[in-house]
N, C-alpha and C positions, 0 to 999 in steps of 0.2 A: 931625451925620452917621447914619442907618437903615443896618441891615447888611442885606444881599437876603436872602428868606429861603434861607436850609438853606447860605449861606455861617458861616462863621465870621474875628473876624479873629487871626492870629497874634499872638504877646506879640511885645510890644512895638509893637500897634497899627499896623503899620507894612506891612500886603498882609490882603487878602484869600484864603482858602484855600477848596480845598473840592474831594473826590475824590466822582469819577464813576466805577461799576462798569458792566459789559456784559457781555453773555452770551458774546461772545468779540472775538478781534484786529480781527474785521469790522468789528463793529457800532464798538465804541472810534475803530476810523482811521473810519472815515465821521462817526462825531459831530465829529472833530478836525478830520475838513475842513471844518464848518459853521462850525465856530467861527472856523476860516483865514480862510474867506471873508468873515464876516462883522467878524474883525479888520481885514484889509485896507480893509475900504471904512470903517471908522473910523477906521484910522490909528493906533489904537492896539494892541499886541501883547500877549496873556499871556506871563508863565512860565508852562510845562508840563512833564510828563511824561508820556510815556505808555509803562506797560509789558503785553502783552498785552491783558486787557482792560480794564485803569486809566489813567482819564486824572487829572492830578491839578493843577490852579493855582494858578496865587500871581499875585495881580493887585494893584501899586503902580505908579506914577509917579512913576520916577524922580528927572524933575525938580521934582518937588513935596516931596521927600523920604518920601513916604509916600499912601495912599488917598485920592485923591481923585472927584470927582462922575464924573467919565470913568472910573473901576476899576466905581463902579459900576453907571453904566448895562452896561459890559458883562459886570456879572456877572448883571443883570438879563436880557441878552439870552442868555447863554452857559443861565441857567436855563428860558427859550420855548424852545435847542434843542434842550432833551438830552429835553421834552415830548413 
């Protein structure tokens, strides 16, 4: 399974991780809202933290014990949503 562009596998290979930075809180929150709407439709919800202008994601499929194609597809979709 290939790691999507801009994402890395965390140590141990259990999750895809990526940080996004924006000009301010409003831009970061708007992006996170778009991700949330997409994730809800896909019924695959990411782990994330948001601090002012930064959003950090950790994508894993807990029931599978690691990264699956669902995580890769969500990572790719998040990459498209940030553009």
